[in-house]
C-alpha positions in Angstrom: 0.0 0.0 0.0 1.5 3.3 -1.1 0.8 6.7 0.5 -1.7 7.4 -2.3 -3.6 4.2 -1.4 -4.1 5.0 2.3 -7.8 5.4 2.9 -9.3 8.4 4.6 -10.1 6.3 7.7 -6.5 5.1 7.9 -5.4 8.8 7.6 -7.6 9.7 10.5 -6.4 6.9 12.7 -2.7 7.6 11.9 -3.3 11.3 12.7 -4.9 10.3 16.0 -2.0 8.1 16.9 0.6 10.8 16.1 -1.3 13.6 17.9 -2.1 11.5 21.0 1.5 10.2 21.3 2.9 13.7 20.9 0.7 14.9 23.7 1.1 12.0 26.1 4.3 10.1 25.2 2.3 6.9 25.8 1.6 4.2 23.2 -1.9 4.7 21.8 -4.5 1.9 21.9 -7.7 1.4 19.9 -9.9 2.4 22.9 -8.2 5.7 23.2 -8.8 6.5 19.5 -12.5 5.5 19.7 -13.0 7.4 22.9 -11.3 10.7 22.1 -11.0 10.9 18.3 -13.2 8.6 16.2 -16.2 7.8 18.2 -18.2 6.4 15.3 -15.8 3.5 14.7 -15.5 0.3 16.8 -12.3 -0.6 18.6 -12.1 -3.8 16.6 -12.2 -1.9 13.3 -9.5 0.5 14.6 -7.3 -2.5 15.6 -7.6 -3.9 12.1 -6.7 -0.6 10.4 -3.8 -0.1 12.8 -2.5 -3.5 12.0 -2.4 -2.6 8.3 -0.7 0.8 9.1 1.9 -1.2 11.1 2.5 -3.5 8.1 3.1 -0.5 6.0 5.7 0.9 8.4 3.8 4.0 9.6 3.3 2.8 13.2 4.9 0.2 15.5 4.3 -1.1 19.0 6.8 -1.3 21.9 7.3 -4.8 23.4 5.9 -3.6 26.7 2.6 -2.3 25.3 -0.2 -3.3 23.0 -0.6 0.3 22.0 1.1 1.9 18.9 3.6 4.7 18.4 4.5 6.5 15.2 7.6 5.5 13.2 9.7 8.1 11.4 7.8 7.3 8.3 4.6 7.8 10.2 5.6 11.3 11.3 6.7 12.1 7.8 3.4 11.1 6.3 1.5 13.0 9.0 3.5 16.2 8.3 3.2 16.0 4.5 -0.4 14.8 4.2 -2.4 15.2 7.4 -1.1 18.0 9.6 -3.0 21.3 9.2 -1.1 24.4 10.2 -2.5 25.9 13.3 -2.0 29.6 13.9 -0.8 30.5 17.3 -3.2 32.5 19.5 -3.4 36.3 19.2 -2.4 36.5 22.8 0.8 34.6 22.1 1.6 36.7 19.1 1.3 39.8 21.2 3.6 38.3 23.8 6.2 37.4 21.1 6.0 40.9 19.5 6.5 42.6 22.9 9.1 40.2 24.0 11.2 40.6 20.9 11.1 44.4 21.3 12.2 44.2 24.9 15.2 42.0 24.2 17.7 44.8 23.4 19.2 46.7 20.5 22.4 44.8 19.7 22.2 42.0 17.1 23.8 39.5 19.5 21.3 40.4 22.2 18.4 40.0 19.8 19.6 36.6 18.6 20.3 35.3 22.1 16.9 36.6 23.3 15.1 35.0 20.4 16.7 31.7 21.1 15.8 31.9 24.7 12.2 32.8 23.9 11.9 29.9 21.4 13.3 27.5 24.0 11.0 28.8 26.7 7.9 28.5 24.5 8.7 25.1 23.0 10.7 23.3 25.7 13.3 22.1 23.1 16.9 23.0 22.5 17.5 25.9 20.1 20.6 26.7 18.2 21.8 29.6 15.9 24.6 29.3 13.5 26.1 32.0 11.2 28.1 30.6 8.4 31.1 32.0 6.5 34.4 33.4 7.6 33.1 34.6 10.9 31.3 31.4 12.0 29.2 32.0 15.1 27.2 29.6 17.2 24.7 30.3 20.0 22.4 27.9 21.8 19.7 27.9 24.5 17.6 25.3 26.4 20.0 22.4 26.0 18.9 21.1 29.4 15.2 21.2 28.4 15.6 18.4 25.9 16.8 16.1 28.7 13.5 16.5 30.5 11.8 14.6 27.6 10.7 11.0 28.5 12.7 9.6 25.6 16.0 10.8 27.1 15.8 9.5 30.7 18.3 6.7 30.4 22.0 7.5 31.1 23.1 6.3 27.6 20.5 8.5 25.9 21.4 11.5 28.0 25.1 11.0 27.2 24.4 10.8 23.4 22.2 13.9 23.4 24.6 16.0 25.4 27.6 14.9 23.2 25.6 15.8 20.0 24.4 19.2 21.2 27.7 20.2 22.6 29.6 19.3 19.4 29.6 22.8 17.8 31.2 21.8 14.6 28.6 19.0 14.0 25.7 21.4 14.7 27.2 23.9 12.3 27.5 21.3 9.6 24.0 20.1 10.2 22.4 23.6 10.0 24.5 24.7 7.0 23.6 21.5 5.1 19.9 21.7 5.9 19.5 25.4 5.3 20.5 25.0 1.6 17.0 23.7 0.8 13.7 25.5 1.6 13.3 28.5 4.0 12.0 26.0 6.6 12.7 22.3 6.6 11.9 19.4 8.9 14.2 16.4 9.4 13.0 13.4 11.3 15.1 10.8 13.1 16.6 8.5 10.5 16.0 11.0 7.7 19.0 12.9 9.2 22.2 12.4 7.3 24.2 12.6 10.5 24.2 9.4 12.6 24.3 11.4 15.8 20.8 12.8 15.0 19.0 9.5 14.4 17.0 9.7 17.7 16.3 13.4 17.2 14.3 15.7 14.9 15.4 19.2 13.8 13.4 22.0 12.3 15.6 24.5 10.5 14.8 28.0 9.4 17.2 29.8 7.0 17.8 33.5 7.5 19.6 36.5 5.8 20.1 39.0 8.6 21.9 42.3 8.4 25.3 42.0 10.1 25.5 38.3 9.7 26.7 35.9 7.0 23.9 33.5 5.9 22.6 31.9 9.0 20.0 29.5 10.4 18.1 28.7 13.5 17.4 25.1 14.5 14.9 23.6 16.9 16.1 20.2 18.2 13.9 17.7 20.1 12.7 14.1 20.1 11.0 12.7 17.1 7.9 13.0 19.2 8.2 16.8 18.6 5.0 18.9 18.3 5.8 19.8 14.7 2.7 21.9 14.2 3.5 24.2 17.1 7.2 24.3 16.5 6.8 25.5 12.9 4.2 28.0 13.8 6.2 29.6 16.7 9.5 29.4 14.8 7.9 31.3 11.8 6.4 34.0 14.0 9.6 34.6 16.0 11.7 34.5 12.9 9.4 37.1 11.2 9.6 39.4 14.2 13.4 39.0 14.6 14.0 39.7 10.9 11.8 42.8 11.0 13.7 44.1 14.0 17.2 43.4 12.6 16.6 44.2 8.9 13.8 46.7 9.0 13.4 50.1 10.5 12.9 48.7 14.0 16.7 48.1 14.4 
């Protein structure tokens, strides 16, 4: 079954699995789906559909649970075919606008403040890299990613810290990924860099006055809230660019 052959019902079930797992970090069972998402379908029908989605590689189940969790392919299908962009609230937009203006007047201050704001709003690690002769790297919220359930084991914590503290690696990753679209999403094993196989990264490319070409990256688990991350990143990027490149700076 190809992605074009996935029925509407399977799309709804996959969307429910992804969204519930993002919110709870717990494997999703058929009763959860029929109780909270698709009340008109029986649990038995959902189980059959989930079995087919698993055979296609979009979901899988941990050995310790009968519930399902999304695979990297499942997240990718969700982002490309199911996810509807949700605008952040007017209240949050107002907070972002006022927060950016209060950061300071220097470019470095604005960048560091923007990273801190992103990390605070999203609870993921944020990094900024300026490429070229004067390569610069800034980061914020590295410790926040360690609070995610996926990274509670000592080995996982060690791997994440080593990856995020490896500045040259982070520079290479953001430089490589910012060559494509203005905003790109790279999920788990889609990443070309082996150190990133358990992580996802959302990258926004920027051309800011006073910097060489640069990029901001949001790094988190594959169970990242992609919808919120992309919405908040776009909003803060827009405000930051206006302040640095426009009359506000």
